[in-house]
C-alpha positions as CSV (number, residue, x, y, z in Angstrom):
1,M,85.1,-7.5,-37.1
2,R,88.4,-6.1,-35.8
3,A,90.5,-4.1,-38.1
4,D,94.3,-4.3,-38.3
5,G,96.0,-0.9,-38.7
6,F,96.1,2.6,-37.5
7,V,93.7,5.5,-37.0
8,L,94.8,9.1,-36.7
9,A,92.4,11.6,-35.0
10,V,92.9,15.3,-35.4
11,D,91.5,18.3,-33.5
12,P,92.5,21.0,-36.0
13,G,93.3,24.6,-35.0
14,K,96.2,26.9,-34.4
15,K,97.3,24.4,-31.9
16,T,96.3,21.0,-33.4
17,G,95.7,17.9,-31.2
18,L,96.7,14.6,-32.7
19,S,95.9,11.0,-31.4
20,F,97.4,8.1,-33.2
21,W,96.3,4.5,-32.3
22,R,97.0,1.0,-33.4
23,V,93.6,-0.6,-33.6
24,N,94.5,-4.3,-32.8
25,K,96.6,-3.5,-29.7
26,D,93.9,-4.1,-27.0
27,G,94.0,-1.6,-24.3
28,E,97.1,0.2,-25.5
29,P,96.6,4.0,-25.4
30,P,97.1,6.2,-28.4
31,V,100.2,8.4,-28.9
32,V,99.0,11.9,-28.2
33,T,100.7,15.2,-29.2
34,E,99.9,18.8,-30.1
35,L,101.6,20.7,-32.9
36,A,101.5,24.2,-34.4
37,V,100.0,24.7,-37.8
38,P,103.2,24.5,-39.9
39,E,104.3,21.2,-38.2
40,F,101.1,19.2,-38.1
41,G,100.7,18.7,-41.8
42,D,104.2,17.2,-42.0
43,Y,103.3,14.9,-39.0
44,V,100.0,13.7,-40.6
45,E,101.8,13.0,-43.9
46,H,104.6,11.1,-42.1
47,Q,102.2,8.9,-40.3
48,A,100.3,8.2,-43.5
49,A,103.5,7.5,-45.4
50,T,105.2,5.4,-42.7
51,Y,102.3,3.3,-41.6
52,G,100.8,1.9,-44.7
53,E,98.0,0.4,-42.7
54,L,96.5,3.7,-42.0
55,L,92.7,3.0,-42.0
56,S,91.3,6.5,-41.4
57,I,92.0,10.1,-40.5
58,V,89.2,11.3,-38.2
59,C,88.8,15.1,-37.9
60,E,86.8,17.3,-35.7
61,S,84.5,19.3,-38.0
62,F,84.4,23.0,-38.0
63,T,81.6,25.2,-39.2
64,I,81.8,29.0,-39.6
65,T,78.8,30.6,-38.1
66,V,77.9,34.3,-37.6
67,Q,79.1,34.0,-34.0
68,T,82.4,32.4,-35.1
69,A,83.0,35.2,-37.6
70,K,82.5,37.8,-34.9
71,H,85.2,36.2,-32.7
72,T,87.9,35.3,-35.3
73,Q,88.8,35.2,-38.9
74,A,91.5,32.5,-38.2
75,P,91.5,29.9,-41.0
76,W,93.5,27.3,-39.1
77,S,90.8,24.7,-38.5
78,L,89.4,24.8,-42.0
79,E,92.9,24.6,-43.5
80,G,93.8,21.7,-41.2
81,I,90.7,19.8,-42.2
82,G,91.7,20.4,-45.9
83,V,95.2,19.1,-45.3
84,C,93.9,16.0,-43.6
85,R,91.3,15.3,-46.4
86,H,94.1,15.7,-49.0
87,I,96.5,13.3,-47.2
88,A,93.7,10.7,-46.7
89,H,93.0,10.8,-50.4
90,K,96.7,10.7,-51.3
91,Y,97.3,7.6,-49.2
92,G,94.1,5.8,-49.8
93,C,92.6,5.8,-46.3
94,S,89.1,7.0,-45.3
95,F,88.4,10.5,-44.1
96,D,85.8,11.1,-41.5
97,L,84.4,14.2,-39.9
98,Q,82.8,14.3,-36.4
99,A,81.0,17.2,-34.6
100,P,82.8,18.4,-31.5
101,S,79.7,17.8,-29.4
102,S,79.4,14.2,-30.5
103,A,82.9,13.4,-29.2
104,K,82.7,15.4,-26.0
105,T,79.3,13.9,-25.1
106,F,80.5,10.4,-25.8
107,S,83.8,10.6,-23.9
108,S,84.3,12.7,-20.8
109,D,87.7,13.4,-19.2
110,K,86.8,10.7,-16.7
111,R,86.3,8.1,-19.4
112,L,89.7,8.9,-21.0
113,R,91.3,8.6,-17.6
114,D,89.6,5.3,-16.9
115,L,90.8,3.9,-20.2
116,G,94.4,5.2,-19.6
117,W,93.9,7.5,-22.6
118,W,94.2,10.8,-20.8
119,S,97.3,12.9,-21.6
120,P,98.0,15.6,-19.0
121,G,98.7,19.0,-20.5
122,H,97.3,18.1,-23.9
123,G,93.8,19.6,-24.0
124,H,93.6,19.5,-27.8
125,G,95.3,16.1,-27.9
126,N,92.7,14.7,-25.5
127,D,89.9,16.2,-27.7
128,A,91.6,14.3,-30.7
129,S,91.5,11.1,-28.5
130,R,87.7,11.6,-27.8
131,H,87.2,11.6,-31.6
132,L,89.3,8.5,-31.9
133,L,87.4,6.7,-29.1
134,L,84.1,7.6,-30.7
135,F,85.2,6.4,-34.2
136,A,86.5,3.1,-32.8
137,A,83.4,2.5,-30.6
138,Q,81.2,3.1,-33.7
139,R,83.0,0.3,-35.5
140,G,83.1,-2.2,-32.6
141,W,86.9,-2.2,-32.4
142,W,87.0,-3.0,-28.7
143,S,87.9,-6.1,-26.7
144,D,86.0,-7.1,-23.5
145,R,88.9,-5.6,-21.5
146,I,88.1,-2.1,-22.7
147,A,84.4,-2.4,-23.7
148,L,82.3,0.7,-23.3
């Protein structure tokens, strides 16, 4: 069954990738952007408040490991996930986390290009689109034209 509404996918970090897609627009690519930490929360809230049909916010998960702690103490990814979780709760849409490896395995750069979902110069935005694509495919939100 096809949904009618929007999905926002987020690749959180110091530079956050965002991919916003209307589910029932067959073949139409998402709107992709990248924003710094202070701006991205406002963008997510604006999308949730403006588009009452927001179905879900999909976020790349982030786990602090011993290796992560050796490289950085930057809290941006975890804080970004928290912002998204809060906004999803506030606006009554679902919140889903996906492992980075799941999205990258499912959707290569070539797949994004073939679908017309590739956004040049937006590495984190393209990562958000991978999460969006995986989320949509898992729910069967595809027409024959863009079937996987």
